[in-house]
N, C-alpha and C positions, 0 to 999 in steps of 0.2 A: 613819342607821345608828348604833347605840350603839358606843362604843369597845370594849366587851367583845366584841360580835359581829364587829367589824372585825378585832380582834386574833385572833379564832378563824379567820376565813376567809383572812386574808392569807397564812399559811404554805402553805395548800393552793393558793392562786393561784400562788404562787412555784413550788411543786413542779410544778403542771400546766404552767406556762410552760416550765420546764426540760425536762419530758418532751417537749413539742411541739417544742422546738428540737432535741432529740436525734434525734427521729424524722425531722424535716425534713432535717437535715444528713446523716443516714445514708442516706436514700432518694434524695436529689437526685443525688449522684454516680452511683448505679446507673442512674438514669433517663437521665442525660446520656450515659453510656457506651453504653447500649442503643440510643440514638437514632442513633448513628453507623452507617454501613454496615459490615456485618461482612465480614471477609476469610476466605474458605474456608481450612480447615486446609492444603489442598494448595498454597495460594499464600502461606503465611507465609514470611518470608525466613529462609533459613539463612545461616550466616556466609559461605559462598562466594558468596552472591547479593547482597552488600551494594553492590557496584558496578553491579549490573544488576537493580534490584528489580522484582518482578513487579507489574503493576497489579492492583487489587482486583477486576477483572472479566475473565473469559475471553470475549472477543467471538467466538471462532472456532466455538463450539458454539451451535447454535440452529436456528431454522427460519424460512422465509419465510411471512409471514402476509399475506393480501390485505386491504388497507384502501382501499376505493374513494375515500375522501376525502383520501388521502395525496398531496400535490401537490409537484412539484419546486420548487426555488427560482428556476429560470431557464427561459427559453424559447429558441426558435431565434434570437432577436435578440442573444444574448450576443456581444459583439465578439471574444471569445477562442475562439469555436467553430472547429473545423476541419470543412470542408465534408463530408468523407466520413463523419464521425461525427455530423453534425447531422441526426439521424433525423426530427426534427419538420419541418425545412425540406425534407427529401427525401421527405416523405409516407410514411414507413415505416408499414406497417399495424400496428395493435394497440398503438400507443404509449401510449395511455391505460391499457391493461391492464398493459403492461410496467412502468409507473411507479406502479402501485397496490400493488405488493408491498413489504413492509417486513421487514427482517431483525430478528428478535427473539432476542437471546441467551437461553440457558437460565436463567441465574441472575442476570441483571442487568437494570437498566432500560435499554431500548434507547436508545442515544444519538442525538441529532440536533444537529448543529452549530448554534450561535447565531452567525451571522457577525459581528455587532457585538461581542458579548462576546469571541469568539475574537480578532478583530483588536485589541481593547483589551488583552488579555493579551499579544499579540505585538507591541505597539507598539515601534517602533525595532528590530525584528528582521527576519531574513531566513530564508526556507525554500528549500532547493534540492532538486530531483529530478535524479538522475543515472541513466541507463540507456537502455533501448530505448523504442520507441513506445508500449508499454503504460504506462510511466511518464509519457509525454506525454499519453496518454489520461486518466490520473489527474490530471495538472496542469490540463488544460483544465476538468475538472469543478470542481476546487478554485477556479480563477480565477473561473469563472462564479458559483459560490456566494458567494465573498467579495465580489464586485462588488455584491451586494445591500446590503452595508454601506457601500460607497463607490462611488457612481456615477461619480466622477471618476477611477477607475482607468485607468492608461495602460499601453500596451504597453512592454515593457522587454527589451532584449537587450544585455547587457554581460557582461564576465568570461568570454566564451566560451559564454554561454548561447544555446541554440537559440531559445527563446522564453520569455516571462514577463510579469509585470505589476508595476507599482508602485502602491500604494494610499496616496495623499498624505495623507488624513485621519489615518492612523495611522503613516505612515513605515514601511510594511511592504513588502518585496519577496518575490515568490514566482516562481521560475524553474526552467527545465528545461534540462539539459545532455545532449545526445544522445551516448551512448557505448554502442553496442549490445553490445560485448564487454567494456566497461570498460577492458581493456588496449588499448594502441596496436596497430593493424594496418595494413598497406599492401599494395597489389597489386604483384606482381613477375611480369611476363610472361615466358614461357619464351623462350629465345634459339634454341632448336633445335626442329625438328619432332619429334613424338613419336608412336610407334605407338599409344599409349594415348590420343591426342588431348589430352594435357595442355596446356592453354592458358596456364598460369601457376600461381602459388601466392600465398596471402595469408600474409605473414610476420606472426606474432603475437609481440610482445615481452611475455612473460608478466609481467615485472617492471617494466613502464613503463606508467603510466596514460595513457589517451587524452588528446590535447592539449585536448579540449573541457572537461575538468574538472580537469586537473592544477593549474591556477592558482587554483582556486576553493575549495580545502579549508579555508581560514581565513576565507572571506567569509561563510559561512552559520552561523546559530545552530541550525538543524535541517537534516539531510540525509537523504534517502530514496534508497537505492540499489536497483537491480535489474539482472539480466541473465538470459538463458536462451533466449529465443525464436529467437535467431540461431544457436544451437548445434545445428545439424542439417544433414543432407546435402541438404536442399532449398535451403538458403542457400549451402552450400559443397560442391558435388558433387565427384566424383573428378577432373573436368576442371579444377576450381579449388579445390583443398583448402586447409585451414589447415595451416601448418607453424609449429611453436612454437620460439621462441628464448629463451634466458636469457643475460643479459650479452652479448648480441650474437651468440651462437653457437647453432647448431641443437641442440635437445635430442635425445639419443640414448639408447635407441632412440626413433624418432618416436612421438608420442602420437596416439591416436585422439581423436575430438571430445570425448567425455565425460571422458576422462582429462585432456585439455587444459583443459576447463572447470574441473576440480577444482584444477589447478595455478594457473590464473588466479584463481580464487576465493581460494585460499590467499595468493597474492601481493598481490592488491588489498586483502583484509581486513587483512593485515599493514601495508600502506601506509596505509590509513585509520587504523588504531590508532596508527601512528607519526606521521602528519602532521596529522591533524585534531585540533584542540584538545580536551582532555578535557571541557571544559564544553559542547561541541556535542552536542546530542541526535541520535543516529544510529539510523536504522532500515534494515533490509534487508527489502524486500517480497518475499514468496514469489510463485510463478508465478501469473499470471492464466490460468486454463484455457481451452483452445480447445474448440469444439464442432462439429467437422467430422463430418458424418454421410454415410456412403457413399463416402468417399474424402477425401484431403487437399485443400488449397486448390487445387492444380494437377491434381487428379484428379476434378473435378466434385463435390467435397464441398459439402454444403449445411447450412443451419441455419434452415429455415423452420418453426420451432416456435412454438406459441401459448401455452405455459405452462411453468413450471419443471419440471425433472426431479424424480422421486421419489427419496427417499434410497436405496431398494433398487436404483436404476438406476446409481448413481454408480460403483461398482467396475467394472461392465461397460464403462463409458465410459473410465475413467481408470486402472485398475489396470495397471501395466506388465506384469504376468504375462499379460494378454490381448493384448499387442502391438498394440493399436489405434492409430489415427492421433493420438489425444489423450493418449497415455501420457507425453509429455514433461514435463508439469507435476509429477507426483509423482517422476519420476526426478531432475529438477533440484532439487526441494525437498529430497530426501534429501541431496544433496551440500551444498546451502546450509546446512542445519541442522547437518551435521557440522562444517563449517568455522567456524560462528559460535560453537561451544562455547567457553566461557572467554574471551569477548570482551565489550566494553562496548557492542556493537551490538545493539539490540533487534530481535527477529524480529517483523515485521509480517505475520502469517499471514492472508492474505485468500483463500487458495485454496479451502478447503472451502466457504465460503459462496457463492463464485462458481461452483463446479462445478454447482450446481443450475440456473443461469440460462442454459440453452440457448436461451431465447426472446428474449434481450436484445442480440443482435449486429446490426450494420447489414445483414448478409446481402446481398440484392441491391439495397438502397436506398442507393446510394453517391454519388448526386448528380452523376454524371459519365457521359456517354454512352459506351457500350462498355466501361465499367470492369469489369463482370463478365466480359465476353468476354476481356479482357486478363488480369485478375488473379484471376478466380474470385470466389466469394462471400467476404465478410469475416465469418468466424466466429471471429475472434481478438480484434479490438478490440470496443469496446462502444458502443452508442448513448448519446448524451448529449442530454438527461438520461437517467440510467439507473443501472446497477450501480456505476460509480465514485463516484456520489454517496454510496452507503453506505460505500465505502472512506474517503471524506472525513470522514464522521461518526465513524468509528472512529479514523482517524489524528488528527483534531483533539482527540478525547477523550484519547488517549494523550499527545499533546504537552502538553496542559494538565496532565495528571497528572504527567508528568516535570518540568515547570516548577515545579509546586507542591511536589513532593517533593525536587527537586534542590537 
């Protein structure tokens, strides 16, 4: 190439190079930003939400989609199973179909836990569940799924825990503390005969946590609370009612059950905010809905269904205005959501997605002779594997989100 031609082309080459560099550096940031998951405008953080940021996905809205090849992580051989929930072992009909449904949120990728990745993130940490047997149902699912990543998991019961497991490969502990009312309560038999056949009362100290979890508030890095299923006249009838105390003295005028629940929620949430370290990730799980049809558990109620309910059936089953036997879930959720306002406790709303699944309870397959004759069908707890596995998918995704953003 002649020097004259080279001197003519060189300025154009320099100009073209500069133009390409400008275009590349202008477009690349836009591409990078657009490749990140977008957060809906309704979920962007306002100044009042900075201590309790919303996750970029709303798992509560969606639908159950049948996917025949969708398989559970565990079987009837999981050592953490509880017999009455072990529907595979108890030969519950339709189990393959029950576990072929997958919850798909409206505007998100449906999460599924990766047990190895999750335990890797949780290395040297502890997760605690506090509440009634539905949180235990939740825990058993969690333990059986996590065991996939650590076959050496061992049963663990310390710090007042009812049951739990230790995963030695990751130094992770996951446990459950049974506290059905959260507050401390004790039986007080009556000393006198009563025309109304009052056999005694249950004294509830609304401002004192139950002994099973009072000493565990600083032990866990993640805590999941619930209560609600015991707050009814089937558990505490007029012959054995709840009587509420504050600072050791009866509350006057006496409180009804739902008013008592609201006072206990207020007290326990205040205690949690005061006593649990700020760095602990705290969740409050909403009610797990019951599916008794034709009567309550002690009135021959049943749940021998073969598929999920349709969306247009849900209000008929659960709207408190209909005064049905399953109205409890939405009634209790209303109180829970009120009391959690302006706290740093995250609402773990699993109610709506669970309302559909009338088909997924142990029902008559309880693994014990005469259990149905004594207790009735179980249309409250869930078969395992089953719906609580979906709860685990959602909870694990939220835990990782709050760990990464915290």
